ZAMARGU-4260 file (C-alpha; in steps of 0.2 Angstrom, whole numbers, plus 5000, padded with zeros to 4 digits):
<rodrens>
0) 5439/5698/5012 | 5455/5691/5021 | 5460/5702/5035 | 5477/5708/5037 | 5486/5706/5053
5) 5492/5724/5057 | 5505/5717/5069 | 5512/5705/5057 | 5531/5710/5053 | 5532/5716/5035
10) 5540/5705/5022 | 5556/5716/5021 | 5559/5713/5040 | 5556/5694/5040 | 5569/5694/5025
15) 5582/5704/5036 | 5580/5693/5050 | 5581/5677/5040 | 5597/5683/5031 | 5604/5688/5050
20) 5600/5670/5056 | 5606/5660/5042 | 5620/5648/5048 | 5633/5645/5035 | 5645/5630/5034
25) 5659/5639/5028 | 5660/5654/5041 | 5669/5655/5056 | 5659/5655/5072 | 5667/5659/5089
30) 5662/5649/5105 | 5654/5660/5119 | 5668/5668/5129 | 5668/5661/5146 | 5666/5676/5159
35) 5659/5667/5175 | 5665/5652/5184 | 5663/5643/5201 | 5681/5636/5203 | 5685/5626/5186
40) 5665/5626/5182 | 5658/5638/5169 | 5642/5645/5175 | 5641/5661/5163 | 5646/5665/5146
45) 5643/5681/5135 | 5627/5678/5124 | 5617/5668/5138 | 5610/5670/5155 | 5608/5661/5172
50) 5598/5662/5187 | 5599/5659/5206 | 5584/5653/5215 | 5580/5651/5233 | 5567/5653/5246
55) 5564/5668/5256 | 5578/5673/5269 | 5590/5660/5260 | 5603/5675/5257 | 5601/5675/5238
60) 5605/5694/5237 | 5620/5691/5248 | 5626/5678/5235 | 5624/5688/5221 | 5633/5702/5229
65) 5649/5691/5228 | 5646/5688/5210 | 5645/5706/5206 | 5661/5710/5216 | 5670/5696/5207
70) 5665/5704/5191 | 5670/5721/5197 | 5687/5715/5201 | 5688/5702/5187 | 5695/5691/5202
75) 5689/5678/5214 | 5675/5681/5228 | 5669/5666/5239 | 5672/5653/5224 | 5665/5665/5209
80) 5678/5669/5197 | 5677/5682/5183 | 5685/5684/5167 | 5677/5698/5157 | 5686/5705/5142
85) 5692/5723/5144 | 5678/5730/5133 | 5665/5721/5143 | 5668/5727/5162 | 5653/5737/5166
90) 5640/5729/5177 | 5621/5734/5178 | 5612/5730/5194 | 5593/5730/5194 | 5583/5729/5209
95) 5565/5728/5207 | 5560/5724/5225 | 5568/5736/5237 | 5569/5755/5238 | 5584/5766/5236
100) 5589/5765/5254 | 5590/5747/5254 | 5598/5746/5237 | 5612/5758/5243 | 5616/5746/5257
105) 5618/5732/5244 | 5629/5743/5233 | 5640/5747/5249 | 5641/5729/5252 | 5647/5725/5234
110) 5659/5738/5236 | 5666/5732/5252 | 5668/5714/5245 | 5677/5720/5230 | 5688/5731/5242
115) 5683/5748/5232 | 5679/5764/5240 | 5662/5769/5246 | 5666/5788/5246 | 5665/5788/5227
120) 5653/5782/5213 | 5660/5766/5206 | 5666/5768/5188 | 5660/5751/5181 | 5643/5749/5191
125) 5626/5756/5188 | 5613/5751/5200 | 5594/5755/5196 | 5580/5754/5210 | 5564/5751/5200
130) 5552/5747/5213 | 5540/5760/5210 | 5537/5758/5191 | 5525/5746/5183 | 5532/5730/5176
135) 5530/5737/5158 | 5540/5751/5163 | 5553/5743/5173 | 5556/5732/5157 | 5557/5747/5146
140) 5570/5755/5157 | 5581/5740/5158 | 5580/5738/5139 | 5585/5756/5137 | 5600/5754/5150
145) 5605/5739/5141 | 5605/5747/5124 | 5616/5762/5130 | 5628/5759/5143 | 5645/5757/5134
150) 5656/5741/5139 | 5643/5732/5147 | 5647/5714/5152 | 5636/5709/5166 | 5618/5712/5170
155) 5610/5706/5186 | 5590/5707/5188 | 5586/5705/5207 | 5568/5701/5205 | 5564/5696/5187
160) 5545/5691/5194 | 5542/5709/5194 | 5544/5712/5176 | 5527/5701/5174 | 5509/5705/5180
165) 5505/5688/5182 | 5518/5675/5186 | 5509/5660/5179 | 5506/5668/5162 | 5514/5657/5149
170) 5513/5672/5136 | 5520/5686/5147 | 5534/5672/5154 | 5538/5667/5136 | 5540/5686/5131
175) 5552/5690/5146 | 5563/5675/5143 | 5563/5680/5124 | 5569/5697/5130 | 5583/5689/5140
180) 5588/5679/5125 | 5587/5694/5113 | 5597/5707/5125 | 5611/5693/5128 | 5613/5689/5109
185) 5612/5708/5103 | 5625/5715/5116 | 5634/5700/5119 | 5632/5701/5138 | 5629/5689/5152
190) 5613/5692/5161 | 5610/5684/5179 | 5593/5684/5187 | 5586/5680/5204 | 5569/5671/5207
195) 5560/5664/5222 | 5556/5646/5224 | 5540/5639/5229 | 5537/5637/5247 | 5532/5618/5246
200) 5545/5611/5233 | 5562/5615/5225 | 5554/5623/5210 | 5557/5641/5204 | 5540/5651/5205
205) 5527/5650/5192 | 5528/5648/5173 | 5543/5660/5173 | 5553/5648/5183 | 5548/5634/5171
210) 5554/5645/5157 | 5570/5649/5166 | 5574/5630/5168 | 5571/5627/5151 | 5582/5641/5143
215) 5594/5646/5157 | 5614/5641/5155 | 5615/5639/5173 | 5602/5638/5188 | 5610/5639/5205
220) 5601/5636/5221 | 5604/5645/5237 | 5597/5636/5253 | 5599/5638/5271 | 5608/5623/5278
225) 5596/5611/5287 | 5608/5608/5301 | 5614/5625/5304 | 5603/5639/5300 | 5617/5653/5300
230) 5625/5646/5284 | 5618/5645/5266 | 5624/5632/5253 | 5626/5635/5235 | 5625/5622/5222
235) 5620/5620/5204 | 5604/5612/5200 | 5605/5614/5181 | 5621/5617/5171 | 5628/5614/5155
240) 5646/5612/5160 | 5651/5601/5172 | 5644/5603/5191 | 5654/5612/5204 | 5656/5606/5222
245) 5643/5615/5233 | 5650/5628/5245 | 5643/5638/5260 | 5644/5655/5265 | 5639/5664/5282
250) 5636/5683/5285 | 5651/5690/5296 | 5652/5704/5308 | 5654/5716/5295 | 5637/5710/5286
255) 5647/5703/5271 | 5645/5685/5266 | 5662/5674/5269 | 5666/5656/5265 | 5663/5642/5278
260) 5679/5632/5275 | 5674/5618/5286 | 5658/5615/5276 | 5656/5597/5269 | 5644/5594/5255
265) 5631/5581/5259 | 5629/5566/5249 | 5615/5567/5237 | 5601/5554/5240 | 5596/5544/5225
270) 5578/5544/5220 | 5564/5554/5227 | 5567/5563/5243 | 5557/5556/5257 | 5541/5565/5260
275) 5536/5571/5276 | 5520/5565/5284 | 5505/5575/5282 | 5503/5588/5296 | 5486/5597/5296
280) 5493/5612/5307 | 5508/5615/5294 | 5499/5612/5279 | 5482/5620/5281 | 5480/5636/5287
285) 5469/5641/5302 | 5457/5652/5290 | 5454/5637/5279 | 5451/5625/5294 | 5438/5638/5300
290) 5430/5641/5282 | 5428/5623/5280 | 5421/5619/5297 | 5408/5633/5295 | 5403/5624/5279
295) 5404/5605/5287 | 5392/5611/5302 | 5381/5624/5292 | 5366/5609/5294 | 5371/5606/5313
300) 5379/5592/5322 | 5384/5576/5313 | 5378/5560/5320 | 5392/5548/5315 | 5410/5546/5313
305) 5409/5539/5295 | 5397/5554/5290 | 5409/5566/5298 | 5425/5560/5288 | 5414/5562/5272
310) 5408/5579/5276 | 5426/5584/5280 | 5432/5577/5262 | 5418/5587/5255 | 5420/5603/5265
315) 5439/5605/5263 | 5438/5599/5245 | 5427/5614/5241 | 5442/5625/5247 | 5455/5616/5237
320) 5461/5604/5250 | 5459/5585/5244 | 5458/5573/5258 | 5458/5555/5255 | 5453/5543/5270
325) 5469/5543/5279 | 5471/5562/5278 | 5453/5564/5283 | 5457/5554/5299 | 5472/5564/5303
330) 5462/5581/5300 | 5448/5573/5312 | 5460/5569/5325 | 5469/5586/5324 | 5452/5595/5325
335) 5448/5584/5340 | 5465/5588/5349 | 5462/5607/5346 | 5445/5606/5352 | 5439/5614/5337
340) 5427/5600/5335 | 5420/5592/5350 | 5412/5574/5351 | 5397/5575/5363 | 5390/5556/5365
345) 5389/5551/5348 | 5388/5568/5338 | 5401/5580/5332 | 5399/5598/5333 | 5409/5613/5329
350) 5417/5623/5344 | 5419/5641/5335 | 5428/5648/5351 | 5443/5636/5350 | 5460/5642/5354
355) 5471/5639/5339
</rodrens>
């Protein structure tokens, strides 16, 4: 007997969805209204979503505060320019990482940027601090808020990663991105979300980052300037419209982001960026070094350099660190310089009392 999938949609529901989704050649469909720009480049339209990515301490939240302040004033803050319709002037700001005290600081910063009073609740801004809830509950609360707040135009989700239990789950990631597409289409709003970058490359974290790259209207990167750590640079890494000129901001004495007028964008390097030389100190943690050495010297001292290199490859490989010959030589040199491994005559022995 054929089993029935109780979770499958009924035929009536599928028929309605099919009718709603049909595209007619004779109907008039409007172009998605532009609501967010950087100078003359479109970064956000109603019915779509965008994202900011950046490493820790890159000032991502300061940057998004300027976006929200721009939306509240329907004007220009930093280089962000908002043109929301009259019936789309409400903003929902969702923070999943911080408690209410820190969220209140962000709220006050936004109001100062927008030149609005901090002594009364803003008419067009709702801020939710959802740190204490589970990912499933956070998602449900946001869905309810999006469905019930009138005149909603912009939703900011500071920490979309916290809607997922597993950041690398393809299923969860697809479900969340599908929700963004559903909410933006049903309510004709724009959603801007924030996600951390990987520590070792420029990619947004996890499978959710891959999905964002594939589906977002715009991906902006916020990065601390390599030559001046006091400023952060904003540039487009993916944009459907033409690219905008990168710009920089710093945090002023009033703890507000302000433009760095003297900033000159650096010329982009064609091709792959130069890879930094392998550094066993930077790229391998002390705990991994110790665990590898415990395994390598479990059977006692090692009698030859060639055998030592082979043992290094095997020991570090067991911990997920792949070493070719050249990298194994660099690790051996590093361990000797750190006195973690000492050569005594022709033998190599582990020094567990090393100073790291």
